[in-house]
Biopython code that builds the backbone (N, CA, C, O; Angstrom):
import numpy as np
from Bio.PDB.StructureBuilder import StructureBuilder

atoms = [
    (1, "MET", "N", (0.680, -1.289, -0.008)),
    (1, "MET", "CA", (-0.144, 0.336, 0.245)),
    (1, "MET", "C", (0.612, 1.399, 0.123)),
    (1, "MET", "O", (1.545, 1.686, 0.872)),
    (2, "HIS", "N", (0.216, 2.063, -0.886)),
    (2, "HIS", "CA", (1.214, 3.599, -0.729)),
    (2, "HIS", "C", (1.356, 4.230, 0.656)),
    (2, "HIS", "O", (0.882, 3.750, 1.685)),
    (3, "ASP", "N", (1.923, 5.136, 0.583)),
    (3, "ASP", "CA", (1.914, 6.096, 1.446)),
    (3, "ASP", "C", (1.148, 7.302, 0.958)),
    (3, "ASP", "O", (1.561, 7.844, -0.067)),
    (4, "ILE", "N", (-0.030, 7.839, 1.631)),
    (4, "ILE", "CA", (-0.405, 8.765, 0.754)),
    (4, "ILE", "C", (0.308, 10.192, 1.149)),
    (4, "ILE", "O", (-0.175, 11.247, 0.738)),
    (5, "ARG", "N", (1.380, 10.166, 1.898)),
    (5, "ARG", "CA", (2.506, 11.559, 1.848)),
    (5, "ARG", "C", (3.247, 11.539, 1.076)),
    (5, "ARG", "O", (4.016, 12.500, 1.060)),
    (6, "SER", "N", (3.430, 10.450, 0.016)),
    (6, "SER", "CA", (4.641, 10.450, -0.888)),
    (6, "SER", "C", (3.824, 11.322, -2.066)),
    (6, "SER", "O", (4.439, 11.849, -2.993)),
    (7, "GLY", "N", (2.353, 11.416, -1.923)),
    (7, "GLY", "CA", (1.609, 12.481, -2.940)),
    (7, "GLY", "C", (1.016, 11.560, -4.120)),
    (7, "GLY", "O", (1.036, 11.983, -5.276)),
    (8, "ARG", "N", (0.428, 10.147, -3.771)),
    (8, "ARG", "CA", (-0.490, 9.205, -4.409)),
    (8, "ARG", "C", (-1.002, 8.738, -3.118)),
    (8, "ARG", "O", (-0.566, 8.441, -2.006)),
    (9, "CYS", "N", (-2.475, 8.822, -3.949)),
    (9, "CYS", "CA", (-3.339, 7.900, -3.075)),
    (9, "CYS", "C", (-3.594, 6.474, -3.058)),
    (9, "CYS", "O", (-3.857, 5.851, -4.087)),
    (10, "PRO", "N", (-3.520, 5.946, -1.910)),
    (10, "PRO", "CA", (-3.328, 4.491, -1.772)),
    (10, "PRO", "C", (-4.893, 3.807, -2.301)),
    (10, "PRO", "O", (-4.863, 2.668, -2.765)),
    (11, "LEU", "N", (-6.125, 4.479, -2.219)),
    (11, "LEU", "CA", (-7.414, 4.082, -2.942)),
    (11, "LEU", "C", (-7.519, 4.046, -4.465)),
    (11, "LEU", "O", (-7.706, 3.069, -5.190)),
    (12, "CYS", "N", (-7.342, 5.459, -4.816)),
    (12, "CYS", "CA", (-7.754, 5.627, -6.295)),
    (12, "CYS", "C", (-6.390, 5.940, -7.132)),
    (12, "CYS", "O", (-6.494, 6.201, -8.331)),
    (13, "ASP", "N", (-5.121, 5.915, -6.505)),
    (13, "ASP", "CA", (-4.218, 6.203, -7.369)),
    (13, "ASP", "C", (-3.943, 7.378, -7.906)),
    (13, "ASP", "O", (-3.037, 7.453, -8.737)),
    (14, "HIS", "N", (-4.773, 8.653, -7.477)),
    (14, "HIS", "CA", (-4.693, 9.830, -7.936)),
    (14, "HIS", "C", (-3.457, 10.713, -7.485)),
    (14, "HIS", "O", (-3.259, 10.460, -6.296)),
    (15, "ARG", "N", (-2.615, 11.577, -7.914)),
    (15, "ARG", "CA", (-1.509, 12.187, -7.866)),
    (15, "ARG", "C", (-1.839, 13.597, -7.153)),
    (15, "ARG", "O", (-0.990, 14.487, -7.097)),
    (16, "GLU", "N", (-2.947, 13.714, -6.689)),
    (16, "GLU", "CA", (-3.382, 15.341, -6.170)),
    (16, "GLU", "C", (-3.704, 14.977, -4.802)),
    (16, "GLU", "O", (-4.657, 14.267, -4.479)),
    (17, "ILE", "N", (-2.828, 15.518, -3.988)),
    (17, "ILE", "CA", (-2.911, 15.062, -2.188)),
    (17, "ILE", "C", (-2.945, 16.290, -1.687)),
    (17, "ILE", "O", (-2.048, 16.985, -2.165)),
    (18, "LEU", "N", (-3.799, 16.986, -0.709)),
    (18, "LEU", "CA", (-4.159, 17.992, -0.029)),
    (18, "LEU", "C", (-3.438, 17.890, 0.872)),
    (18, "LEU", "O", (-3.710, 16.852, 1.473)),
    (19, "GLU", "N", (-2.306, 18.628, 1.501)),
    (19, "GLU", "CA", (-2.151, 18.688, 2.975)),
    (19, "GLU", "C", (-2.350, 19.578, 3.648)),
    (19, "GLU", "O", (-2.053, 20.712, 3.274)),
    (20, "ALA", "N", (-2.981, 19.310, 4.985)),
    (20, "ALA", "CA", (-3.744, 20.490, 5.946)),
    (20, "ALA", "C", (-3.028, 20.293, 7.182)),
    (20, "ALA", "O", (-2.431, 19.236, 7.388)),
    (21, "VAL", "N", (-3.047, 21.317, 8.091)),
    (21, "VAL", "CA", (-2.492, 21.681, 9.532)),
    (21, "VAL", "C", (-4.123, 21.727, 10.204)),
    (21, "VAL", "O", (-4.945, 22.639, 10.292)),
    (22, "ALA", "N", (-4.140, 20.315, 10.611)),
    (22, "ALA", "CA", (-5.602, 20.315, 11.361)),
    (22, "ALA", "C", (-5.553, 21.233, 12.649)),
    (22, "ALA", "O", (-4.582, 21.504, 13.356)),
    (23, "ALA", "N", (-6.670, 21.574, 12.741)),
    (23, "ALA", "CA", (-7.143, 22.552, 13.804)),
    (23, "ALA", "C", (-8.663, 22.757, 14.385)),
    (23, "ALA", "O", (-9.655, 22.407, 13.745)),
    (24, "GLU", "N", (-8.705, 23.236, 15.400)),
    (24, "GLU", "CA", (-10.187, 23.511, 15.887)),
    (24, "GLU", "C", (-10.047, 24.756, 16.364)),
    (24, "GLU", "O", (-9.043, 25.421, 16.619)),
    (25, "PHE", "N", (-11.400, 25.019, 16.465)),
    (25, "PHE", "CA", (-11.738, 26.800, 17.411)),
    (25, "PHE", "C", (-12.271, 26.495, 18.534)),
    (25, "PHE", "O", (-13.069, 25.574, 18.716)),
    (26, "GLY", "N", (-11.758, 27.434, 19.536)),
    (26, "GLY", "CA", (-11.753, 27.114, 21.015)),
    (26, "GLY", "C", (-12.708, 28.670, 21.145)),
    (26, "GLY", "O", (-13.335, 29.334, 20.320)),
    (27, "ASP", "N", (-12.498, 28.782, 22.277)),
    (27, "ASP", "CA", (-13.045, 30.096, 22.981)),
    (27, "ASP", "C", (-13.342, 31.159, 22.037)),
    (27, "ASP", "O", (-12.625, 31.117, 21.037)),
    (28, "ALA", "N", (-13.988, 31.872, 22.061)),
    (28, "ALA", "CA", (-13.806, 33.452, 21.495)),
    (28, "ALA", "C", (-12.951, 33.177, 19.796)),
    (28, "ALA", "O", (-12.081, 33.945, 19.385)),
    (29, "GLY", "N", (-13.497, 31.795, 18.921)),
    (29, "GLY", "CA", (-12.710, 31.805, 17.941)),
    (29, "GLY", "C", (-11.093, 31.829, 17.821)),
    (29, "GLY", "O", (-10.499, 32.346, 16.875)),
    (30, "ARG", "N", (-10.339, 31.054, 19.160)),
    (30, "ARG", "CA", (-9.215, 30.982, 19.166)),
    (30, "ARG", "C", (-8.772, 29.518, 18.225)),
    (30, "ARG", "O", (-9.227, 28.410, 18.511)),
    (31, "GLU", "N", (-8.001, 29.714, 17.300)),
    (31, "GLU", "CA", (-7.631, 28.883, 16.557)),
    (31, "GLU", "C", (-6.342, 27.670, 17.578)),
    (31, "GLU", "O", (-5.219, 27.953, 17.994)),
    (32, "VAL", "N", (-7.179, 26.242, 17.697)),
    (32, "VAL", "CA", (-6.288, 25.518, 18.297)),
    (32, "VAL", "C", (-5.853, 24.070, 17.700)),
    (32, "VAL", "O", (-6.695, 23.200, 17.476)),
    (33, "PRO", "N", (-4.615, 23.907, 17.488)),
    (33, "PRO", "CA", (-3.790, 23.108, 16.908)),
    (33, "PRO", "C", (-4.365, 21.589, 17.148)),
    (33, "PRO", "O", (-4.168, 21.320, 18.333)),
    (34, "SER", "N", (-4.917, 20.640, 16.564)),
    (34, "SER", "CA", (-5.184, 19.442, 17.057)),
    (34, "SER", "C", (-3.717, 18.585, 17.019)),
    (34, "SER", "O", (-2.787, 18.702, 16.221)),
    (35, "ALA", "N", (-3.841, 17.824, 18.002)),
    (35, "ALA", "CA", (-2.711, 16.896, 18.408)),
    (35, "ALA", "C", (-3.156, 15.749, 18.969)),
    (35, "ALA", "O", (-4.329, 15.566, 19.295)),
    (36, "ILE", "N", (-2.232, 14.927, 19.103)),
    (36, "ILE", "CA", (-2.399, 13.704, 19.984)),
    (36, "ILE", "C", (-2.527, 13.766, 21.435)),
    (36, "ILE", "O", (-3.110, 12.875, 22.054)),
    (37, "THR", "N", (-1.950, 14.892, 22.065)),
    (37, "THR", "CA", (-2.378, 15.006, 23.568)),
    (37, "THR", "C", (-1.536, 16.474, 23.460)),
    (37, "THR", "O", (-0.802, 16.980, 22.612)),
    (38, "TYR", "N", (-2.211, 17.001, 25.202)),
    (38, "TYR", "CA", (-1.640, 18.507, 25.514)),
    (38, "TYR", "C", (-1.072, 18.819, 26.573)),
    (38, "TYR", "O", (-2.184, 18.775, 27.100)),
    (39, "ASP", "N", (-0.433, 19.085, 27.376)),
    (39, "ASP", "CA", (0.745, 19.465, 28.746)),
    (39, "ASP", "C", (-0.810, 19.756, 29.724)),
    (39, "ASP", "O", (-1.599, 20.602, 29.301)),
    (40, "ALA", "N", (-1.054, 19.156, 30.724)),
    (40, "ALA", "CA", (-2.107, 19.515, 31.887)),
    (40, "ALA", "C", (-1.697, 20.872, 32.218)),
    (40, "ALA", "O", (-0.525, 21.248, 32.209)),
    (41, "ARG", "N", (-2.753, 21.630, 32.524)),
    (41, "ARG", "CA", (-2.881, 22.706, 33.088)),
    (41, "ARG", "C", (-2.498, 22.868, 34.119)),
    (41, "ARG", "O", (-2.730, 21.867, 34.796)),
    (42, "TRP", "N", (-1.741, 24.025, 34.949)),
    (42, "TRP", "CA", (-1.397, 24.127, 35.937)),
    (42, "TRP", "C", (-2.481, 24.721, 37.171)),
    (42, "TRP", "O", (-2.595, 24.234, 38.296)),
    (43, "VAL", "N", (-3.119, 25.729, 36.705)),
    (43, "VAL", "CA", (-4.207, 26.298, 37.412)),
    (43, "VAL", "C", (-5.379, 25.723, 37.734)),
    (43, "VAL", "O", (-5.840, 25.386, 38.825)),
    (44, "LEU", "N", (-6.099, 25.609, 35.863)),
    (44, "LEU", "CA", (-7.054, 25.044, 35.850)),
    (44, "LEU", "C", (-7.071, 23.757, 35.351)),
    (44, "LEU", "O", (-6.032, 23.361, 34.823)),
    (45, "GLY", "N", (-7.945, 23.078, 35.398)),
    (45, "GLY", "CA", (-7.982, 21.612, 35.440)),
    (45, "GLY", "C", (-8.406, 21.470, 33.796)),
    (45, "GLY", "O", (-8.892, 22.435, 33.206)),
    (46, "GLY", "N", (-8.194, 20.298, 33.188)),
    (46, "GLY", "CA", (-7.914, 19.930, 32.012)),
    (46, "GLY", "C", (-6.894, 19.957, 30.929)),
    (46, "GLY", "O", (-5.840, 19.480, 31.349)),
    (47, "ARG", "N", (-6.823, 20.342, 29.687)),
    (47, "ARG", "CA", (-5.791, 20.147, 28.889)),
    (47, "ARG", "C", (-5.569, 21.646, 28.395)),
    (47, "ARG", "O", (-6.475, 22.380, 28.000)),
    (48, "ASN", "N", (-4.018, 22.036, 28.494)),
    (48, "ASN", "CA", (-3.343, 23.234, 27.778)),
    (48, "ASN", "C", (-3.070, 23.219, 26.305)),
    (48, "ASN", "O", (-1.999, 22.845, 25.827)),
    (49, "PRO", "N", (-4.193, 23.686, 25.544)),
    (49, "PRO", "CA", (-3.726, 24.090, 24.161)),
    (49, "PRO", "C", (-2.493, 24.653, 23.661)),
    (49, "PRO", "O", (-2.062, 24.406, 22.535)),
    (50, "SER", "N", (-2.108, 25.165, 24.227)),
    (50, "SER", "CA", (-0.836, 26.012, 24.016)),
    (50, "SER", "C", (0.801, 25.188, 24.141)),
    (50, "SER", "O", (1.917, 25.587, 23.808)),
    (51, "HIS", "N", (0.284, 23.732, 24.850)),
    (51, "HIS", "CA", (1.452, 23.242, 24.668)),
    (51, "HIS", "C", (1.036, 21.697, 24.079)),
    (51, "HIS", "O", (0.766, 20.781, 24.855)),
    (52, "PRO", "N", (1.024, 21.541, 22.630)),
    (52, "PRO", "CA", (0.579, 20.373, 22.225)),
    (52, "PRO", "C", (1.989, 19.679, 22.014)),
    (52, "PRO", "O", (3.159, 20.044, 21.902)),
    (53, "HIS", "N", (0.986, 18.007, 22.020)),
    (53, "HIS", "CA", (2.294, 16.780, 21.546)),
    (53, "HIS", "C", (1.665, 16.292, 20.453)),
    (53, "HIS", "O", (0.481, 15.955, 20.463)),
    (54, "GLY", "N", (2.690, 16.204, 19.094)),
    (54, "GLY", "CA", (2.015, 15.252, 17.940)),
    (54, "GLY", "C", (1.349, 15.718, 17.451)),
    (54, "GLY", "O", (0.200, 15.283, 17.531)),
    (55, "LEU", "N", (1.571, 16.708, 16.763)),
    (55, "LEU", "CA", (0.701, 18.074, 15.970)),
    (55, "LEU", "C", (-0.142, 17.513, 14.585)),
    (55, "LEU", "O", (0.538, 17.256, 13.591)),
    (56, "LEU", "N", (-1.174, 17.381, 14.544)),
    (56, "LEU", "CA", (-1.657, 16.245, 13.403)),
    (56, "LEU", "C", (-1.841, 17.274, 12.357)),
    (56, "LEU", "O", (-2.204, 18.451, 12.351)),
    (57, "ARG", "N", (-1.358, 16.179, 11.238)),
    (57, "ARG", "CA", (-1.632, 16.953, 9.528)),
    (57, "ARG", "C", (-2.482, 16.132, 8.815)),
    (57, "ARG", "O", (-2.375, 14.920, 9.004)),
    (58, "ALA", "N", (-3.037, 16.409, 8.288)),
    (58, "ALA", "CA", (-4.295, 15.925, 7.225)),
    (58, "ALA", "C", (-3.749, 15.711, 5.930)),
    (58, "ALA", "O", (-3.196, 16.700, 5.450)),
    (59, "TYR", "N", (-3.761, 14.532, 5.141)),
    (59, "TYR", "CA", (-3.725, 14.236, 3.882)),
    (59, "TYR", "C", (-4.791, 13.796, 3.141)),
    (59, "TYR", "O", (-5.281, 12.683, 3.333)),
    (60, "VAL", "N", (-5.232, 14.628, 2.242)),
    (60, "VAL", "CA", (-6.731, 14.206, 1.749)),
    (60, "VAL", "C", (-6.348, 14.122, -0.230)),
    (60, "VAL", "O", (-5.873, 14.960, -0.997)),
    (61, "CYS", "N", (-6.833, 12.718, -0.434)),
    (61, "CYS", "CA", (-7.094, 12.753, -1.863)),
    (61, "CYS", "C", (-8.311, 13.581, -2.401)),
    (61, "CYS", "O", (-9.488, 13.620, -2.044)),
    (62, "ARG", "N", (-7.432, 14.401, -3.645)),
    (62, "ARG", "CA", (-8.388, 15.276, -4.137)),
    (62, "ARG", "C", (-9.532, 15.044, -5.258)),
    (62, "ARG", "O", (-10.389, 15.791, -5.731)),
    (63, "ALA", "N", (-9.190, 13.723, -5.475)),
    (63, "ALA", "CA", (-10.495, 13.026, -6.615)),
    (63, "ALA", "C", (-11.304, 11.844, -5.511)),
    (63, "ALA", "O", (-12.391, 11.502, -5.977)),
    (64, "CYS", "N", (-11.109, 11.457, -4.727)),
    (64, "CYS", "CA", (-11.982, 9.863, -3.784)),
    (64, "CYS", "C", (-12.203, 11.094, -2.307)),
    (64, "CYS", "O", (-13.310, 11.388, -1.855)),
    (65, "GLY", "N", (-11.106, 11.549, -1.871)),
    (65, "GLY", "CA", (-11.745, 12.294, -0.879)),
    (65, "GLY", "C", (-10.931, 11.317, 0.776)),
    (65, "GLY", "O", (-11.019, 11.549, 1.982)),
    (66, "TYR", "N", (-10.283, 10.356, 0.062)),
    (66, "TYR", "CA", (-9.715, 9.473, 1.168)),
    (66, "TYR", "C", (-8.907, 10.504, 2.012)),
    (66, "TYR", "O", (-8.375, 11.513, 1.548)),
    (67, "CYS", "N", (-8.888, 10.084, 3.403)),
    (67, "CYS", "CA", (-8.251, 11.298, 4.229)),
    (67, "CYS", "C", (-7.227, 10.087, 5.340)),
    (67, "CYS", "O", (-7.619, 8.982, 5.713)),
    (68, "GLN", "N", (-5.968, 10.693, 5.640)),
    (68, "GLN", "CA", (-5.241, 10.003, 6.706)),
    (68, "GLN", "C", (-4.494, 11.349, 7.306)),
    (68, "GLN", "O", (-3.943, 12.309, 6.768)),
    (69, "TYR", "N", (-4.786, 10.888, 8.952)),
    (69, "TYR", "CA", (-3.987, 11.868, 9.830)),
    (69, "TYR", "C", (-2.737, 11.357, 10.075)),
    (69, "TYR", "O", (-2.731, 10.128, 10.012)),
    (70, "PHE", "N", (-1.660, 11.863, 10.337)),
    (70, "PHE", "CA", (-0.061, 11.729, 10.952)),
    (70, "PHE", "C", (0.317, 12.764, 11.977)),
    (70, "PHE", "O", (0.014, 13.932, 11.732)),
    (71, "ALA", "N", (0.890, 12.496, 13.002)),
    (71, "ALA", "CA", (1.002, 12.782, 14.090)),
    (71, "ALA", "C", (2.933, 13.296, 13.592)),
    (71, "ALA", "O", (3.784, 12.620, 13.014)),
    (72, "GLN", "N", (2.979, 14.268, 13.960)),
    (72, "GLN", "CA", (4.345, 15.053, 13.889)),
    (72, "GLN", "C", (5.290, 14.616, 14.969)),
    (72, "GLN", "O", (4.955, 14.671, 16.153)),
    (73, "ASP", "N", (6.423, 14.196, 14.595)),
    (73, "ASP", "CA", (7.337, 13.760, 15.777)),
    (73, "ASP", "C", (7.035, 12.709, 17.276)),
    (73, "ASP", "O", (7.114, 12.917, 18.487)),
    (74, "PRO", "N", (6.646, 11.474, 16.384)),
    (74, "PRO", "CA", (5.833, 10.518, 17.216)),
    (74, "PRO", "C", (6.865, 10.057, 18.555)),
    (74, "PRO", "O", (6.617, 9.937, 19.755)),
    (75, "ALA", "N", (7.751, 9.921, 17.993)),
    (75, "ALA", "CA", (8.838, 9.241, 19.136)),
    (75, "ALA", "C", (8.716, 10.498, 20.540)),
    (75, "ALA", "O", (8.923, 10.124, 21.694)),
    (76, "ASN", "N", (8.459, 11.561, 20.310)),
    (76, "ASN", "CA", (8.605, 12.426, 21.546)),
    (76, "ASN", "C", (6.931, 12.632, 22.200)),
    (76, "ASN", "O", (6.768, 13.437, 23.117)),
    (77, "ILE", "N", (5.945, 11.974, 21.738)),
    (77, "ILE", "CA", (4.831, 11.975, 22.457)),
    (77, "ILE", "C", (4.728, 11.341, 23.743)),
    (77, "ILE", "O", (4.882, 10.147, 24.001)),
    (78, "PRO", "N", (4.389, 12.487, 24.680)),
    (78, "PRO", "CA", (4.828, 11.939, 26.132)),
    (78, "PRO", "C", (3.508, 10.589, 26.301)),
    (78, "PRO", "O", (2.540, 10.680, 25.547)),
    (79, "VAL", "N", (3.569, 9.395, 27.313)),
    (79, "VAL", "CA", (3.024, 8.386, 27.796)),
    (79, "VAL", "C", (2.972, 8.660, 29.151)),
    (79, "VAL", "O", (3.916, 8.882, 29.910)),
    (80, "GLY", "N", (1.795, 8.626, 29.384)),
    (80, "GLY", "CA", (1.240, 8.641, 30.641)),
    (80, "GLY", "C", (-0.409, 9.065, 30.887)),
    (80, "GLY", "O", (-1.048, 9.704, 30.051)),
    (81, "GLU", "N", (-0.957, 8.602, 32.155)),
    (81, "GLU", "CA", (-2.401, 8.930, 32.607)),
    (81, "GLU", "C", (-2.577, 10.285, 32.478)),
    (81, "GLU", "O", (-3.616, 10.814, 32.084)),
    (82, "GLU", "N", (-1.473, 10.905, 32.840)),
    (82, "GLU", "CA", (-1.684, 12.547, 32.532)),
    (82, "GLU", "C", (-1.857, 13.305, 31.280)),
    (82, "GLU", "O", (-2.283, 14.442, 31.077)),
    (83, "TYR", "N", (-1.334, 12.210, 30.343)),
    (83, "TYR", "CA", (-1.313, 12.776, 29.090)),
    (83, "TYR", "C", (-2.817, 11.772, 28.593)),
    (83, "TYR", "O", (-3.284, 12.079, 27.496)),
    (84, "ARG", "N", (-3.210, 11.142, 29.022)),
    (84, "ARG", "CA", (-4.394, 10.235, 28.577)),
    (84, "ARG", "C", (-3.399, 9.463, 27.420)),
    (84, "ARG", "O", (-4.042, 9.596, 26.379)),
    (85, "THR", "N", (-2.342, 8.837, 27.145)),
    (85, "THR", "CA", (-1.824, 8.160, 26.191)),
    (85, "THR", "C", (-1.549, 6.814, 26.779)),
    (85, "THR", "O", (-1.532, 6.712, 28.006)),
    (86, "ARG", "N", (-1.353, 5.880, 26.099)),
    (86, "ARG", "CA", (-0.697, 4.496, 26.724)),
    (86, "ARG", "C", (0.066, 3.743, 25.669)),
    (86, "ARG", "O", (-0.435, 3.705, 24.545)),
    (87, "LEU", "N", (1.419, 3.032, 25.925)),
    (87, "LEU", "CA", (1.855, 2.249, 24.716)),
    (87, "LEU", "C", (1.123, 1.091, 24.544)),
    (87, "LEU", "O", (0.809, 0.613, 25.634)),
    (88, "ARG", "N", (0.770, 0.520, 23.692)),
    (88, "ARG", "CA", (-0.039, -0.909, 23.085)),
    (88, "ARG", "C", (1.437, -1.631, 22.521)),
    (88, "ARG", "O", (2.160, -1.065, 21.701)),
    (89, "ALA", "N", (1.760, -3.065, 23.153)),
    (89, "ALA", "CA", (2.133, -3.605, 22.494)),
    (89, "ALA", "C", (1.597, -4.755, 21.849)),
    (89, "ALA", "O", (2.253, -5.342, 20.989)),
]
sb = StructureBuilder()
sb.init_structure("model")
sb.init_model(0)
sb.init_chain("A")
sb.init_seg("    ")
for serial, (resi, resn, name, xyz) in enumerate(atoms, 1):
    if name == "N":
        sb.init_residue(resn, " ", resi, " ")
    sb.init_atom(name, np.array(xyz, "f"), 0.0, 1.0, " ", f" {name:<3s}", serial, name[0])
structure = sb.get_structure()
């Protein structure tokens, strides 16, 4: 199977792939990058969107719409309950 990041769709073999930085919009329209996990907040509960780990990039075939997400720098994504991540063997 092809890797869509090479510029070729693994489903339909089309060679026009869109790459996009995944993001969401939070309070007051603030853009928050989509990531695998975030550091915990020190003062308030929950996650701190200013400290993401494993930023996500989306790759979309312009012909069939097939989409895959890939995390940047996966070896440095922290593992632990505080990050809501775990390693599976």
